[in-house]
N, C-alpha and C positions, 0 to 999 in steps of 0.2 A: 300809163301806154308805155310799155316798152322801146326806147328809141332804137330806127333802123343800126343807130351804130354799136350800141350793144349787140348787132343778132350780126355785123358783121367782123365781130371776130372772133379770135377761134373758141367753136363750140366750147369746151371744154374747160376755158377760162371764167368763159361767162355760168357756164355751167353751174363753174366752182363758188366761185360766188355767189349764187343764189338755196347757195348747200343750208347759210349761215341763216335765209328766210323766212315766211312759216309756208307751207303747204298747197298755200292757196295760193302766191302771188307765184310758185312754179309751174300751177296751173293754169294760170296767166300770161303766163309765157307765152308758154304752147299753144293760149287763142290768140295769141297777141301773132305769133308765124301764121297761124294758119290765113289770118284774115290779113295780114302783109299778102299773102299766098293768092288772094280772091280779092284782095282789092290793088295790086301795086305787082309789077311786072318783075319782082329783084329774082323772086325767087318762083321754080315751077314746081308740080303738082311732084315731081318722084324726088326734089330735095325738100321739101318739107316732110316728104315719108321721112326720109333718114333723117329727118331731126329731128322731130316725134320718135323712132328709133332712139336716137344716140342718147335723146336726155330718160325715155324711161330705162333705156340697158344701164347711161350710166346711176340714173334715181334708188337701180334695184343694186348697183353697183353698192353703193354707198354705202346700204343697209353693210353691208359686209367684214365684220373686220378680219373676217381669216378664209381660208377659199384653199379649196386642195385642185392640181395644176393636173389630170392623164397625158403624160406624150408617149407618141410610141411612131417609128419607125421607122420604114419598110425596102427591100427593093422588089422590083418586078421580074422576076428569072422567066427565061426561056429556053427553049431545049431544041437542038437538033432534031437526036431524036425521042422522044417523051418515055419511048417504053424505055432503053433501055439508057435513058439520066443520062446522057452524052453531050456534048457541042452544047456544054451550060456560057448563055448569056443575059450580062447583063440589061436588060436594054428600056428603065427605067426606078427611081426612085421618089417616095411616097410620106409624109410627116402630117401630122396630127396634133390635135391636145381638143384638148374638155377640160375648160375649167367651173369647179363645181361648189353648191357648197346647202348642207343640209342636205344631201339625195338634186338640190333645185340645177340647172343647166342654167349660168350665167352663158358661159359662151364659148365658140366650138370650132375648130377651125380642122378643112380634112385639105392637101393641097398638092400635086407634083412639080419637086422639083427641078429648078429650070432646069433646060438645053448643059445650057454650064457644066452641071453634076456630072454631068457623063465622060467631061475631061478631066473629072477630078479624080480621087481613089473610091470609086462604089461600094460602099459599102452599108450597110447600114445602123451604123454610131453615125457615118455623117448626117442622117438624116434625121435621125432622133436631136443632133445637139440643133438642128433647122427648127423641128419642131421646137423645142427648148426658147428655141431663140423670138422665134415667132408669138411663143405663146408670154415671156413675158413682154414683150415690143405688147405685144394686145392690149394690158394689162394699164404697163404705164399709162398711155391713149386714153383710155375708155377709163377709168377708173382717179376720179375726183382727184383725190387724197390718196393720193400712195405711198406716202413716208406711214401710215395708219393702219397697208395692209397689210395680214402677216400668209402665207407663200406655202404650202409642204407643198414640193412635189415628186408626185409617185409615179417610176419610171420604171421597167421588167430587164429596163438595161443596167446589170451589173459597168461595164466601161461606163458610161457615162455619170451613174450616182458617183463612184470611183474620187472620179475625177476631178465634178466638181467638190466631192468635198475633202480635194487633198490627201487624199492617201492612197491616190496612185498614181503615177508621175506619167504624162502628158510627153509620147516622145513623141509621135506622130504631129507634124503642120497645122496639118488641116485641122485635126481635133483642136490642137490651142489656136489656136486662129480662129475659132468658134467662141473655144470656153472663155477666152480670155472678152469678145463682145460680151455673149452672156454676164461675164463677172461685172462688165461695165452698169449693164443694167440695173445689177441690188441691188446696192448700194440706194436704187431710188425708193427701195421701200423698209418698213418698219424692219422683217426680219425671210430670210428664204431656207426653207432644208428639202435636204433629199431624202427622200428613201428609195430602197429598192423593191419593189413584190416581186412573186411570182407572175410570170404571161398570162395564169388564166385570169387573174383578178383587174389584169387590163386591158379584157376584151375591148368594152369601152373603144380607147381611141387607136386599136387595131384595126377594130371595123371601120373608125374613120377614114384611115389611112390607106385602105383596103379599093376604100369607093370613087373615091377622091380623081381618079382619072375614068 
């Protein structure tokens, strides 16, 4: 019988400890969550569903020693006159990431940037940094033992890749702030590398970013 105390601590900690035991015991924990949800009010059906999704995701991620992350960011532009393309205005920005291993998609997310973005420097580079930060954060939270994970970041952004590889200076203060936030997460993993790819090879993440609004 799995104690309710175990289920009350953060799921990542609970599941990380379970990775050292057999698969049957992991299945027991999943069954225990279901039984508690049925017999006790501490979990709603929605919470049970989310718990099981989290365990399944962590189980899949735990089997991967290396993942590839495709990231992208874009701005939404409208024109006062579409025919002449005059009166250009940026009305929003979107970011996305896709985490895959051996062509199996493990994590993906596309999201609009917050309203505060409109008061900052509105470029696709800022959106790309938000995508990178969100991707690294998601892997930190969902991967049972991040220190065993090697990550390759693929982006069509020359600016982001060169800045994260320290091959070019970061003069823009907003870029510098976001870069430092990303670098704070990098020691969490075994290794993180950055690779610039042609835009046509980043179509997954690009499409996800553009459909996030």
